[in-house]
KOLDO-809878 format. One record per atom (N, C-alpha, C): x, y, z. Coordinates in steps of 0.1 Angstrom, whole numbers, plus 2048, in hexadecimal, padded with zeros to 3 digits. Layout:
! KOLDO-809878
XYZ...
! end
This chain:
! KOLDO-809878
BF0B7C39DBE7B713A1BE2B743AFBEAB7A3B8BE5B7D3C6BDAB883C5BDBB913BBBD1B9B3BABC3B953B6BC3B8B3AEBB7B843ABBB1B7C3B7BBAB763BFBB6B703CBBAFB7A3D4BB6B853D6BB0B903DFBA2B943DABA0B953CDB93B993C7B89B8E3C9B8DB813C7B83B763C9B80B753D8B8AB763E1B87B763EFB7DB813F3B7FB8D3EEB76B983F1B68B953ECB67B8F3E0B59B8C3DBB53B813E4B5BB773E9B55B6D3F2B51B733FFB59B7B405B56B82411B49B8B40FB49B91404B3DB9A400B30B91400B31B853FBB25B7C3FBB21B7940AB2BB77412B27B74421B22B81427B27B8D423B22B99429B13B9B425B0FB97419B01B97415AF9B8F41FAFEB84423AF6B7B42DAF5B8343AB00B8943EAFFB9144BAF5B9D449AF6BA443EAEDBAF43CADEBAB43CADBB9F436ACEB9A436AC9B95443AD2B8E44BACDB87456ACFB8E464AD9B96465ADCB9C472AD0BA5477ACABAD46FABFBB5474AB3BAD478AB2BA1473AA7B98477AABB8F483AB7B91487ABDB89492ABDB7A48FABFB77482AC0B6947EACFB6447EAD1B5747EADEB5247DAE4B5546FAF1B58470AF8B5A463AFEB4E45DAFDB43465B02B36461AF7B2C45CAEDB2B463AE2B21460AD5B2845FACDB26455ACFB1D44AAD9B23440ADDB1B436AE6B1F42BAE0B29423AE7B2E419AE1B3840FAD5B33409ACBB3C408ABEB39402AB8B453FCAAFB433F3AA8B4E3ECAA0B563F6AA1B633F6A99B6B400A8AB6B3FDA86B663F2A78B663EEA72B583F1A77B4D3EBA71B403ECA78B373F6A83B3C3FBA8BB36406A91B28401A92B263F4A98B1A3EFAA7B1B3F1AADB103F6ABCB103F8AC3B133EAACDB1B3EBAD5B1E3DFAE0B143DEAE1B0E3D2AECB043CFAF9B0C3CEB04B053D1B11B0B3D1B14B123C3B10B0C3B8B13B123ABB0AB1E3A8B00B203B0AF8B2D3AFAFCB373B9B07B343C1B0BB3D3CBB19B423C9B1DB433BDB2BB483BAB2AB583B9B31B5F3C1B30B6D3C2B31B743B4B28B7D3B2B27B853A5B23B7D399B2AB72397B28B6A38BB19B6438BB15B5E396B08B58396AFDB62394AFFB6E399AF4B78397AF3B7B388AFEB7C382AFEB7F373AF8B7436BAFDB6836EAF8B5C367AE9B5A368AE4B5C374AD6B5A377ACEB66374AD4B7136FACDB7D36BAC6B84377ACDB82382AC8B8938EABAB83393AB8B77390AABB70395AAEB6339BAA5B5F3A4AA6B523AAAA4B473A0AACB3C3A0AAAB31397A9DB2A399A97B2B3A4A8BB233A8A7EB2B3A6A7EB363ADA71B3E3ACA71B493A2A7DB4B39CA7FB55391A7DB64396A7BB663A3A7AB743A8A87B7B3A8A87B883A6A92B903A5A9AB903B3AA7B8F3B2AB0B903BDAB6B9E3BDAB6BA53C9ABBBB23CAAC9BB43C4ACBBC03BEAD8BC43B8AE2BC63C4ADDBC73D0AE6BC93DCAF0BBD3DCAECBB13D9AF5BA63DAB01BA73D1B00BAA3C4B0DBAB3BDB14BB83C0B0DBC33C4B14BCF3C8B1CBCD3D5B17BC73DFB1FBC43EBB2BBBB3E8B29BB13E0B33BA83DCB3EBAF3D4B3ABB83CBB43BBF3C2B4BBCA3CAB44BD13D3B4BBDB3DBB55BD53E5B51BC93EAB5ABC23F4B66BBD3ECB64BB83E0B6FBB23D8B79BBE3D4B74BC93D0B7CBD43CCB84BDA3D8B7DBDA3E4B83BDF3F0B8FBD53F4B8CBC83F3B96BBF3F6BA3BC13EDBA0BC23E0BABBC43D7BB3BD13DABACBDC3DCBB3BE93DFBBBBE83ECBB6BE13F6BBDBE0402BC9BD7401BC7BCC3F9BD2BC33F6BDDBCA3EEBDABD23E4BE4BDA3DDBEBBE43E6BE5BE93F0BEBBF33F9BF3BEC403BEEBE140ABF5BDB415BFBBCE413BF8BC8407BFDBBA405BF6BB040FBFCBA440FBF7B9A418BFDB9D426BF6BA442EBFBBA843BBF0BA9445BF3BAC452BE9BAE45CBE2BBB459BE8BC5454BE1BD1450BD6BCE446BD9BC643CBCFBC3432BC3BBC439BC5BB2441BBBBAB448BB3BB4452BBABBD459BB3BC6462BAABD045ABAFBD6450BA7BE0448B9CBD9440B9FBCD43BB94BC6434B89BC343DB8CBBE449B82BBB453B7ABC8457B81BD3458B7BBE045BB71BE4450B76BE3443B6EBE7438B61BDD437B63BD0439B58BC7438B4EBCB443B52BCE44FB48BD2459B41BDF455B48BE844FB42BF544BB38BF2440B3BBE9437B31BE642CB24BE0432B25BD743BB1ABD1442B12BDC449B19BE4451B12BEF459B0BBF8450B12BFC445B0CC0643CAFFC01435B00BF5430AF4BF0429AE8BEE433AEBBE843FAE1BE6449ADBBF344DAE4BFD44FADFC0A453AD6C11448ADAC0F43BAD2C14431AC4C0E430AC3C01433AB6BFB433AAEBFC440AB4BFB44BAADBFA458AB0C06461AB9C0E45EABEC19467AC2C14475AC9C0A475ACFC04481ADEC0047EAE6C00489AF3BFB488AF4BF0492AF5BE348DAF4BD8497B00BD84A1AFDBD64ADB07BD54B8B11BCA4B5B0CBBF4AFB14BB34ADB20BB64A4B1FBC149CB2ABC5494B32BD149AB2BBDB49FB32BE74A4B39BE44B1B34BDD4BBB3BBDB4C8B47BD34C6B47BC74BFB54BC04BDB5EBC94B5B59BD14ACB61BDA4A4B6ABE34ADB65BE74B8B6DBEF4C2B79BE74C7B76BDB4CBB81BD24CFB8BBCF4C5B86BCD4B8B8FBCA4ADB98BD64AAB92BE24ABB9ABEE4A9BA5BF04B3BA1BEE4C0BACBEF4CABB6BE44C8BB2BD84C4BBCBCD4C2BC5BD14B6BBFBD74ACBC7BDC4A0BD2BE64A5BCEBEE4AFBD8BF84B4BE4BF14BBBE2BE64C0BEDBDE4C6BF5BD74BCBEFBD24B1BF6BCA4A7BFDBD249CBF6BDC497BFABE448CC02BF0490C0EBF248BC16BFD490C11C0B48CC0AC0C481C05C1A47DBF8C1E483BF2C1548BBE6C18493BEBC184A2BEBC234A9BF1C234B6BE6C214C0BEAC1C4CCBE1C1A4D7BDCC284DCBE3C334D9BDFC404DDBD3C454D3BD5C434C6BCBC494BDBBFC404BCBC0C334BEBB4C2A4BDBA9C2D4C7BADC2E4D4BA2C324DEB9CC404DBBA5C494D7BA0C574D4B96C564C8B99C4F4BEB90C4D4B2B83C474B7B84C3D4BFB78C364C4B6FC3F4CCB75C474D4B6DC514DCB67C5C4D3B6FC614CAB6AC6B4C1B5EC664B8B60C5A4B2B56C554AAB4AC514B2B4CC4A4BDB41C464C5B3AC514CBB41C5B4D0B3CC674D6B33C6F4CCB38C704C0B31C784B6B23C714B2B24C634B2B17C5C4AFB0EC5D4BBB13C5E4C7B0BC5F4D3B04C6D4D3B0BC774CFB06C854CEAFBC854C4AFDC7F4B8AF3C7F4AEAE6C784B3AE8C6D4B9ADDC644BEAD5C6C4C8ADBC744D1AD4C7B4DBACDC884D7AD0C8D4CBACAC994C6ABCC974C2
! end
């Protein structure tokens, strides 16, 4: 039963990640307005906003304008759901699960935004540094010694690539 909850939680988080992916590059609020069709901007009813299921039921189209909705939406929801389940199977209900799931969710948003816009939003990457260091203090298998080294190596390598 907990495995199903982890899967559903992942799909729900994936739905929110789609909002972040769509709105962060435009510097729009991720809270207001609520979910709406990217074409006609009609608000989406709660029963049309069920991760994965609504996309299938509606045939990948908006209920109102009938325009096609990107396959990105169910893909992100599905990948996030499977990631949540895999992490839950590995770590159970623990701080490690929450830490790694947050990390994977951030990576999913960063990856998709980068694919479309070739940017990595600071609003995700900069807090991620702090969360990583906090994880080093809370989780015993991530040490305060390795976390700053990993941060410097990954950030340094990105800096070198950006300056070339």
